[in-house]
Every structure is written in C-alpha cells, then in structure tokens.
C-alpha positions as CSV (number, residue, x, y, z in Angstrom):
1,M,0.0,0.0,0.0
2,K,2.8,2.4,0.9
3,S,4.6,1.6,-2.4
4,Q,1.4,2.4,-4.3
5,L,1.0,5.7,-2.5
6,A,4.6,6.6,-3.2
7,I,4.1,5.9,-6.9
8,G,0.9,8.0,-6.9
9,L,2.7,10.9,-5.2
10,I,5.6,10.7,-7.7
11,A,3.2,10.6,-10.7
12,G,1.3,13.6,-9.3
13,T,4.5,15.5,-8.8
14,L,5.7,14.8,-12.3
15,L,2.3,15.8,-13.8
16,G,2.3,19.0,-11.8
17,F,5.8,19.8,-13.0
18,F,4.8,19.1,-16.6
19,V,1.8,21.4,-16.4
20,S,3.8,24.2,-14.6
21,Y,6.6,24.0,-17.1
22,Y,4.3,24.6,-20.0
23,V,2.4,27.4,-18.3
24,I,5.5,29.2,-17.2
25,N,7.0,29.0,-20.6
26,Q,3.7,30.0,-22.2
27,K,3.6,27.0,-24.4
28,T,0.5,25.1,-25.4
29,L,-0.3,21.8,-23.7
30,P,-0.8,18.8,-26.0
31,I,-4.3,18.7,-27.4
32,F,-6.0,15.4,-26.9
33,Q,-8.6,14.1,-29.2
34,E,-11.6,12.0,-28.4
35,Q,-12.1,8.3,-29.2
36,H,-15.6,7.1,-29.8
37,Q,-17.7,4.0,-30.2
38,T,-19.6,4.8,-33.4
39,G,-23.3,4.0,-34.0
40,A,-25.6,4.9,-36.8
41,L,-26.3,8.4,-35.3
42,T,-24.6,8.3,-32.0
43,D,-20.9,8.2,-31.1
44,P,-20.4,7.5,-27.4
45,L,-17.1,8.9,-26.0
46,L,-14.7,6.2,-24.9
47,D,-11.4,7.8,-24.3
48,C,-9.0,10.5,-25.3
49,V,-5.9,9.9,-27.5
50,N,-2.9,12.0,-28.6
51,P,-3.6,13.6,-32.0
52,E,-0.5,12.0,-33.4
53,T,-2.1,8.6,-33.1
54,S,-5.5,9.6,-34.5
55,A,-6.6,10.0,-38.1
56,I,-9.3,12.5,-37.1
57,G,-8.6,16.1,-38.1
58,S,-10.1,19.4,-37.0
59,L,-12.9,20.9,-39.1
60,N,-11.0,24.1,-39.2
61,V,-13.9,26.5,-39.7
62,S,-12.5,30.0,-39.7
63,K,-13.8,32.2,-37.0
64,F,-12.7,35.3,-38.8
65,Q,-14.4,34.3,-42.1
66,L,-17.6,33.1,-40.2
67,T,-17.8,36.4,-38.3
68,D,-17.4,38.4,-41.5
69,F,-20.1,36.3,-43.2
70,V,-22.5,36.7,-40.3
71,D,-21.9,40.4,-40.0
72,N,-22.6,40.9,-43.7
73,I,-26.0,39.1,-43.3
74,V,-26.9,41.3,-40.4
75,N,-25.7,44.5,-42.1
76,S,-27.8,43.6,-45.2
77,G,-31.0,43.8,-43.1
78,R,-32.0,40.2,-43.7
79,V,-32.0,39.7,-39.9
80,D,-31.7,41.9,-36.8
81,S,-29.3,39.5,-35.0
82,L,-27.7,36.2,-35.7
83,S,-25.9,33.8,-33.4
84,V,-23.9,30.8,-34.6
85,Y,-22.2,27.9,-32.8
86,V,-20.2,25.1,-34.6
87,R,-18.6,22.2,-32.8
88,D,-16.5,19.3,-34.1
89,L,-18.2,16.3,-32.6
90,N,-15.2,14.0,-33.2
91,N,-12.7,16.2,-31.4
92,G,-14.4,18.9,-29.4
93,P,-13.0,22.2,-30.9
94,W,-15.7,24.8,-31.5
95,V,-16.1,28.3,-33.0
96,G,-18.9,30.7,-32.3
97,V,-20.2,34.1,-33.4
98,N,-22.4,36.0,-30.8
99,E,-22.8,32.5,-29.2
100,S,-23.7,33.9,-25.8
101,E,-26.6,36.1,-27.0
102,Q,-29.8,35.1,-25.3
103,F,-33.0,34.2,-27.2
104,I,-36.4,32.6,-26.4
105,G,-36.3,28.8,-27.2
106,G,-39.9,28.3,-28.2
107,S,-40.4,24.9,-29.8
108,L,-36.7,24.0,-29.1
109,L,-38.1,22.9,-25.7
110,K,-39.6,19.9,-27.4
111,V,-36.3,18.1,-27.5
112,P,-35.9,17.9,-23.7
113,I,-39.5,16.7,-23.5
114,L,-38.6,13.9,-25.9
115,I,-35.4,13.1,-23.9
116,A,-37.4,13.0,-20.6
117,Y,-39.9,10.5,-21.9
118,L,-37.3,8.2,-23.4
119,K,-35.5,8.3,-20.0
120,L,-38.7,7.4,-18.2
121,S,-39.2,4.5,-20.6
122,E,-35.9,3.0,-19.8
123,S,-37.2,2.1,-16.3
124,D,-40.8,1.7,-17.4
125,P,-41.3,0.7,-21.1
126,S,-45.1,0.9,-20.7
127,V,-44.8,4.7,-20.6
128,L,-44.6,4.9,-24.4
129,S,-47.8,3.0,-24.8
130,K,-49.8,5.0,-22.3
131,A,-53.0,6.4,-23.9
132,I,-53.8,10.1,-23.6
133,A,-57.1,11.6,-24.7
134,Y,-57.0,14.9,-26.6
135,K,-60.3,16.5,-25.5
136,N,-59.9,20.1,-26.4
137,V,-57.5,22.6,-27.9
138,I,-54.9,23.6,-25.4
139,A,-52.4,25.7,-27.3
140,D,-52.3,27.9,-30.3
141,N,-50.9,25.8,-33.1
142,T,-50.5,28.7,-35.5
143,Q,-47.0,28.6,-36.9
144,Y,-45.4,30.4,-39.8
145,F,-43.6,27.2,-40.8
146,S,-46.5,24.8,-40.2
147,S,-46.3,21.1,-41.2
148,G,-50.0,21.0,-41.7
149,K,-50.3,17.8,-39.7
150,Q,-51.7,18.1,-36.2
151,I,-53.4,15.9,-33.6
152,E,-57.2,16.0,-33.7
153,V,-59.6,16.8,-30.9
154,G,-61.6,13.8,-29.8
155,K,-58.9,11.3,-30.5
156,T,-56.7,9.3,-28.2
157,Y,-53.0,9.0,-28.8
158,T,-50.2,6.9,-27.2
159,V,-47.2,8.8,-25.8
160,K,-45.2,7.3,-28.7
161,D,-47.6,8.8,-31.2
162,L,-47.5,12.2,-29.5
163,L,-43.7,12.2,-29.5
164,D,-43.9,11.7,-33.3
165,Y,-46.1,14.7,-33.6
166,L,-44.0,16.6,-31.1
167,I,-40.7,16.2,-33.1
168,K,-41.6,15.6,-36.7
169,Y,-44.4,18.1,-37.0
170,S,-43.6,20.4,-34.0
171,D,-47.2,20.1,-32.8
172,N,-47.8,22.5,-29.9
173,N,-50.9,20.6,-28.5
174,A,-48.9,17.4,-28.5
175,A,-46.3,19.2,-26.5
176,E,-49.0,20.4,-24.0
177,L,-50.4,16.9,-23.6
178,L,-47.0,15.4,-23.1
179,S,-45.7,18.0,-20.7
180,G,-49.0,17.8,-18.7
181,N,-48.5,14.1,-18.2
182,L,-44.8,14.3,-17.5
183,P,-43.5,14.3,-13.9
184,S,-41.9,17.7,-13.4
185,E,-38.7,16.2,-11.9
186,S,-38.2,14.1,-15.1
187,F,-38.2,17.3,-17.2
188,D,-36.0,19.1,-14.7
189,D,-33.5,16.2,-14.6
190,V,-32.7,16.7,-18.3
191,F,-31.6,20.3,-17.7
192,E,-29.7,19.4,-14.5
193,A,-27.8,16.7,-16.4
194,L,-26.4,19.6,-18.5
195,G,-25.8,21.8,-15.5
196,Q,-28.4,24.3,-16.6
197,G,-30.5,24.2,-13.4
198,R,-34.3,23.8,-13.4
199,P,-36.2,25.8,-16.0
200,N,-39.1,28.0,-15.0
201,V,-42.1,26.6,-16.8
202,N,-44.1,29.8,-16.2
203,E,-41.6,31.9,-18.1
204,P,-40.3,31.9,-21.7
205,Y,-37.3,29.6,-22.0
206,P,-34.1,31.8,-22.3
207,V,-31.4,30.0,-24.2
208,N,-28.2,30.6,-26.3
209,T,-26.6,28.5,-29.0
210,V,-24.0,27.0,-26.7
211,T,-26.4,25.8,-23.9
212,Y,-29.0,24.5,-26.2
213,S,-26.5,22.5,-28.2
214,G,-25.9,20.5,-25.1
215,F,-29.1,18.5,-25.7
216,F,-27.7,17.3,-29.0
217,R,-24.3,16.5,-27.5
218,I,-25.8,14.2,-24.8
219,L,-27.7,12.4,-27.5
220,F,-24.7,12.1,-29.8
221,N,-22.5,10.8,-26.9
222,A,-25.3,8.7,-25.4
223,S,-24.3,10.1,-22.1
224,Y,-27.9,10.5,-20.6
225,L,-30.0,8.1,-22.5
226,S,-29.0,4.5,-23.4
227,K,-27.3,4.2,-26.8
228,A,-30.5,2.6,-28.3
229,D,-32.7,5.5,-27.0
230,S,-30.2,8.1,-28.1
231,E,-30.3,6.6,-31.6
232,T,-34.1,6.6,-31.4
233,A,-34.2,10.3,-30.5
234,L,-31.8,11.3,-33.2
235,K,-33.6,9.2,-35.8
236,M,-36.8,11.1,-35.0
237,L,-34.9,14.4,-35.3
238,T,-33.8,13.5,-38.8
239,E,-37.4,13.2,-39.9
240,T,-38.6,16.7,-39.0
241,T,-40.6,18.3,-41.7
242,F,-38.9,21.7,-41.4
243,T,-36.6,22.0,-44.4
244,K,-36.1,25.8,-44.8
245,G,-33.1,26.2,-42.3
246,I,-30.0,24.2,-41.8
247,T,-30.8,21.6,-44.4
248,Y,-32.2,23.8,-47.2
249,L,-28.9,24.4,-49.1
250,L,-27.1,21.2,-48.2
251,P,-26.6,18.3,-50.5
252,S,-29.6,16.0,-50.4
253,G,-27.6,13.0,-49.2
254,I,-26.4,14.6,-46.0
255,T,-28.3,13.4,-42.9
256,V,-29.2,16.1,-40.4
257,A,-30.8,15.6,-37.0
258,H,-32.3,18.9,-36.0
259,K,-35.1,20.9,-34.4
260,F,-36.3,24.4,-35.3
261,G,-38.1,26.8,-33.1
262,E,-40.0,30.0,-34.0
263,R,-41.5,32.7,-31.9
264,G,-43.8,35.5,-33.1
265,D,-43.8,38.8,-31.4
266,E,-45.3,42.2,-32.2
267,N,-41.9,43.8,-32.0
268,V,-39.5,41.2,-33.2
269,D,-39.8,37.6,-34.4
270,Q,-37.3,34.8,-33.7
271,L,-36.3,31.7,-35.7
272,H,-33.8,29.1,-34.7
273,D,-32.5,25.8,-36.0
274,C,-30.1,23.5,-34.2
275,G,-28.8,20.0,-34.7
276,I,-26.1,17.6,-36.0
277,V,-24.9,17.6,-39.6
278,Y,-23.6,14.1,-40.4
279,Y,-20.8,15.1,-42.7
280,P,-19.1,11.8,-43.7
281,N,-16.7,10.7,-40.9
282,H,-16.8,14.3,-39.5
283,P,-20.2,15.0,-37.9
284,Y,-20.5,18.5,-36.5
285,L,-23.0,20.3,-34.3
286,L,-24.5,23.5,-35.7
287,C,-26.8,25.8,-33.8
288,I,-28.1,29.1,-35.4
289,M,-30.5,31.5,-33.7
290,S,-31.9,34.7,-35.2
291,T,-34.2,37.6,-34.6
292,G,-35.8,39.7,-37.3
293,K,-39.1,41.0,-38.9
294,N,-39.5,38.4,-41.6
295,F,-39.5,34.6,-41.1
296,D,-38.5,33.8,-44.7
297,S,-35.5,36.2,-44.4
298,M,-34.4,34.6,-41.2
299,A,-34.8,31.1,-42.7
300,S,-32.8,32.2,-45.7
301,A,-30.0,33.6,-43.4
302,I,-29.9,30.3,-41.4
303,A,-29.7,28.3,-44.6
304,S,-26.9,30.6,-45.9
305,V,-24.8,30.2,-42.7
306,S,-25.3,26.5,-42.8
307,K,-24.1,26.3,-46.4
308,F,-21.1,28.5,-45.6
309,V,-20.0,26.2,-42.7
310,Y,-20.6,23.1,-44.9
311,D,-18.6,24.5,-47.7
312,Q,-15.6,25.4,-45.5
313,I,-15.6,21.9,-44.2
314,D,-16.1,20.3,-47.6
315,T,-13.1,22.1,-49.1
316,N,-10.9,21.4,-46.1
317,P,-8.1,19.0,-47.2
318,N,-7.6,17.8,-43.6
319,V,-11.2,16.6,-43.5
320,N,-11.3,15.0,-46.9
321,A,-8.0,13.3,-46.6
322,N,-9.4,10.9,-44.0
C-alpha cells in the first residue's frame, strides 16, 4: 500500500511539474482528441488519445471568415441579429459568433421533452404505450412554418404517437399533452444533467446556442439516455418536416438531426434551427439563432450560414484526406 501511495505521489508531482513547465514558458499543452464508439447516429465517448495517433482532423472552420459572413448578413438587413455555434463532434473544438446572445427557445423545448420521456421508458417501457385523450385545444398551433399535420380533438393517442407529432411536426398541442403528463422532476433532470438548473415553466425559456447545443451533445454521446434510445431520438430528429433552415442548401444525401423553433412577437420575431450535420466521418454540431421581422428572411439567413459552414468543411483537405 505504501509503495502504491509513493508511486501515486511521484506521478502527481511529475504531472504538476509538466503542467507548470508549459504554463510558465507560455507553451500550449498537447491537445488530446476523443475516441468514440460509433453507432448509426450516436458516437459515445470512450477515451482521449494524442492527435499523433489519431486519423481524425479538425474541421478548421475559420472564426474570422464566419464572423465576417454573419456580419454581412446582419448588415444587409435580412435579420436583426444572428448567433452561430459550430462544434466538431469528433474532437471537441468549436467556433462561435455571438454565441452567448440570449434568445427565447420556443419549440426548441420539445427536444428535452422527448429526452425526458425516453429516459422514463428505460425504467418503465409501458410509458410509451400510455394512452392520452385529446379532449380540447390547449395551445395555439398557428406557426409560420407549419407542417399542416396536427393531432385531432376527440382522438386518443399513445405517448409514442404524441412524440412523433412533437418532433416531426412540431405540434404544440402534442407538446402540451405530453408536458402535462410528465412528472416535473423528469423534465428538470434533463436540464440538470447539463448543469443548466431547473427551467421556470411559467416563463419563456431563455437560451443561447451553446447551452441548447448540449441537448444534442448528450444524444450524440449517449451520455444521458441509453445508446439505443439516443439513436431513437436522433432518428426522429432526422425526420422533422422543417426544411427551410440548416438543411435547405445542403446536399440531399447529407443526414441532419435537428429541431427548429419559432416565436412570433409584435416587436421582433425569432427563428432558430439547431442540430447535428452528419458530414461523412466528420459530424458537426450546428446551432443558429436569429431575430428579425420576416420569417422567410431569417430562414434564408440560417440556410446561408449552414451552407457557408458546410462549404468550409467540404473544401478542407484535412477533412477530406481521412
């Protein structure tokens, strides 16, 4: 036991010396990359490895060029404000523009509702087959980008059916039925798993691109739900009917798991789209939030930023060499 303690102390001393040496000499510590266990849509984190032993390269999206691109969109008047967050899901590096700016999440809250129900089903599979009657309209389902498909008054739906309406068609009444039958602690647990604290259900949900992206990261890494349920959630998010944002200008063969949110206001409207773009062998997280006076212009701006990011990655020789 003493010998093990001595070895531990020596190792700790050497590590401390190593860190101090690099800090004092203003050098950069070695950057370690992540090693994952890849699934169809998930990629659970297993370990970290030195980049010299890894074939995974950085996406290398230029912050300078991205900032200039975003500023030009805002200055053109297409939007009032624009926030962008891009993260390399293989390695962890990220770049952002106005990423700390606060917005109202709106329909983005539907993703944590989905996660909360799938978490409940892991201990009680019958949760998903529970029947819930839709007796009367609860919420205003008017949306600028409407799927045209909604649950119908007088019908009974299973939780699983309602989750489909929640995510694929962004149905507000499905969201109300689900949240009304969800234990509050289950919903709160999803936020607390990300260190965000408990949301105030009586107030509009304030969010920025960095914090909201956390919901997609825990799905991609299967760090909150099981791997199977994380795959289920992401598969549903690839089937959303909203196509005017992140996906609009991307090649048709690129899979994107994402959720949009819109909020109408008499002074300023908001439109957001966040998710995972499954660029071959280099998936990346992209979250874009905007304010403006025209939903079509905001959607166009989101699509333009998404295309800009994709093109930078697509023309990066470090990415395409792997």
